[in-house]
N, C-alpha and C positions, 0 to 999 in steps of 0.2 A: 118425804112424800114426793113422787115424781110429778112434774108439771104435765098438764094436758098437752102442751105443745110437744114435749118430748115423746110422750107415749103414742101420739098419733103418727110419729115417724113421717112427717111431711117431707123430709129430705132423706130418702133412703141411702143407706151405705152400700156402695157398689164397687165392683172391680171393672175397670174399663181396659179393654185391649185395643190398641191403636197402632197404626203404621207410622213409625217415626222416620224422619229424614236420615240419610246416610251420607257420609263424606269420605273421600278417598284419602285425605290427609297426606298426600304425596306432593303437594305443590303443583307447579305447572306441568302439563302433560301435552304431548303431541296429540292431535285429533285421532290419529291412527292407533294410538296406544290406549285409548279409552275403551274399556270393555263394552260389548254390545248390550249387556244387561247388568245394571247395578241394582243390587237388592236393597230393599228397605229392611229395617229391623222392627220387630214387634216390641212395643213397650206396654207395661202394665202399671196402671195407677189406681189407687184405692182412695176413696173419699166419699163425701156426702154429695149427692146429685142435686145441684141447685137449680140448674136450667138445662133443658135439652131442646134445641130447635133444629131446623134444617141447615142452619149455618154453623152452630157451635154447641158444644157441650161444656158446661161449667161445673167443676168439682171444687169442693172446699176440703182441704186436708184437716182442718180443725173447726170445731163447732162448740160453742159454750152451752149448748142445750137449750138455748132460748132463741134469740134472733140475731146473733152476731157470729160471723165466720172469719177465718183467717187463712192465709196461704191458698188463694184461689188459683186454679189452673184452668185455662181455656184451651180446648182441643177442637180443631176444625171437624165438623161432623163427617165430612167425606173421608176422614182418616180413621174413624171409629169402626172396628170390625166386630166388636162384641161388648155387651154390657151385661154383667151378672150381678144380681142382688145378693148381698151377703147377709 
């Protein structure tokens, strides 16, 4: 029998799209050699949405179906471009 906690889906499962940092990986560069525009990469994370504020979004990758979570990920809210419920 499923628990009331689980069936209410208090923590929805979501896919979050967010802009991740990028690095040149080339070591030292002269200022004139740095490209004018460095692109960020989109990242996609799937997990249970634990908290969403103006500052941060907290995802749990694992949930025991009760009140315990593991493998938390904190993403700055300003980097989040999309949240899609699964």
